[in-house]
N, C-alpha and C positions, 0 to 999 in steps of 0.2 A: 403363696401367702397373700391373703386379701388385706389391703391397707384399710384400716379403720379410721386413722387420723391423718391429717395433713398438717405439715408445719409450714406456715406462711411467713415469709420475710418480705418486707417492703423497703425499698431504698428510695431516697430522695435523689435529686439531680446530681448531687455531689457524691453519691455512692454510699451515704451513711444510712445505717439501719434506722428506720422510723417506725416500723411495725414488726412485731414478733408475736405470732399467735398460733396456737394449736387448736384445730377445729375437727369435728367429725367429718368424715368423707362426704356424706350426703349434705352436710351443712355448708360445704365449701362452695358449691354452686349457688346456693341461696345467698351466701355472704357476698359473692361477687355480683349478684343481681342488684344489690342495694348501692353498689359503688358506681362511680363514673367510669367511663371507658378507660381501660388500663392495658398495659402490655403485661402478659402473664407468661412466665417461663416455667416449664416442668421438665423433669427427667422423663425421657421416653421409656416407659415401663408399662407393665400390665395395667390396663384401664386408662392410660394417658390419652389414647385416641378418643375414647368415649367422652372423657371429661373435657378434652380439648374442643370437641364438636359442640358440647353443651355450652361452653364458655364463648365460643365463636358466635353461637346463636344469640348471645347477649351482647354482641358487637365488641367483644374484647379482642385484642390482638394476642393470639396464643402461639407460643413457640415451644417446640419439643426439642430437647437437647439429648443426644446420646450420652450415656453415663460416662464413657471414656473421655468425653470432651469436658465434663464437669470436674473430673478428678484433679486436674492441675490447679483449680481455683480453691480447693479445700485447704484452709490455712493451718489447721491443727488436727487433733484427734477427731475421729468420726463421731458425729451425732446428727440427729435429724435437723436440728436448727442450723448447724454448721453446713450441712449439705444444702439446705434451702438457701442459705446466704451465698454459697458458692454458685448455685444455679442462677440466683438473681444477678450476681456479678457477671457470670458467663453470658447471660442473655443480652447484657448491655454492650458486649464486644461487637464492633462492626464487622469483623471478619469471621465470626462464629458461623458454623454450618449447622443447620437445623434439619430435623426430620419432618417431612410433610405429614400433616394429619390425614389418616386414611379414612375412607368412607366404609360403611358397613360392607358393601360389595367387595371392596379391596381386601378387607379383613377376612371375609368368607373365602375368597380365592386363595389368600395366603394360608388359611387353615387347611384347605383341600390339598395344597401343594405339600405342606408339612406332613399331613397324615399319609399321603401317597409316598413321600420320601421315606418315612419311617417304615411303611409296609414293605417297600422295596429293599431296605436295609435288612429287615428281619427275614424276608424271603431269601436273600443272598446268604445270610448267616446259616439258615437251615440247609440250603443247598451245599454250602461248604462243609457243614457238619456231616451230611450224608456222604459226601466225597471222602471225608476223613475216616468215617466208620467203615466204608467200603475198602479204603486203602489198608486198614488194619487187617482185613481179610484177604488182601492180595489182589483186589480188584481196583484197577485205576481207571479213572474217567477224566476226560479233558475238562478244562474250566469252561463254565458256561451252563446256563439253565437248560438250553436245548439238548445238550449232550446227556444231562441227568434225566431229563424228561424222556428221551428216547431209550436210554439204557436201563432205567429202573424197572420197567415192566418185564423186560427180558431177564434181568437178574432175579427178580422175584419168582419167575416161572421156572428158571433153570434148577432142576433137582440135583444136578451134579455140582453146583456151585458150592464152594467151601462155606459160604454164609448160610446159616440156618434161619430162614425167615418164616417160621411157623407161628400160628396164632397163639400157641402156648407160651412162647417167649415174648410175643408182642403185647399181649394183654393179660397174661397171668395163667395160672393153671386152669385146665378145663374141668368140667364136671367129672369126667372119667378119671382124670389125674389127681383129683383132690380127695 
């Protein structure tokens, strides 16, 4: 989900709410351009690193907070303004742990790792499914990709195997069979 609006809450030194504003996402950066240097706290979510870098370029002090660290500061039922107020309160805590703002290169590397991890998980799922289907036919294979890689060509070539791996079952009826 792409965030179209931001809910801004400003606190004074006593922790009292002095600003409560809803702004369009692209206007949030422009709004902060006009202000003096501030400490800005945001929940570490999608787009937070981009916005954090943009606000840092304007010489603001930006702090990203993981969502699970904000939750204890939410005082009542959930709403965007209440969440923004909780973030503002959490930012002021001296012992709060923050997420460092990532560069584009760091985000690119993180994306590559996530894509690769998902690909490995899917590959493992397919290998386990193949092992399961073969087990239903009485053919057992050891765990591990290398064992499936080594055994599968032999199983497919073996005409005496109980598993029928012909093209008519794999892709549908042939022209002669239809």
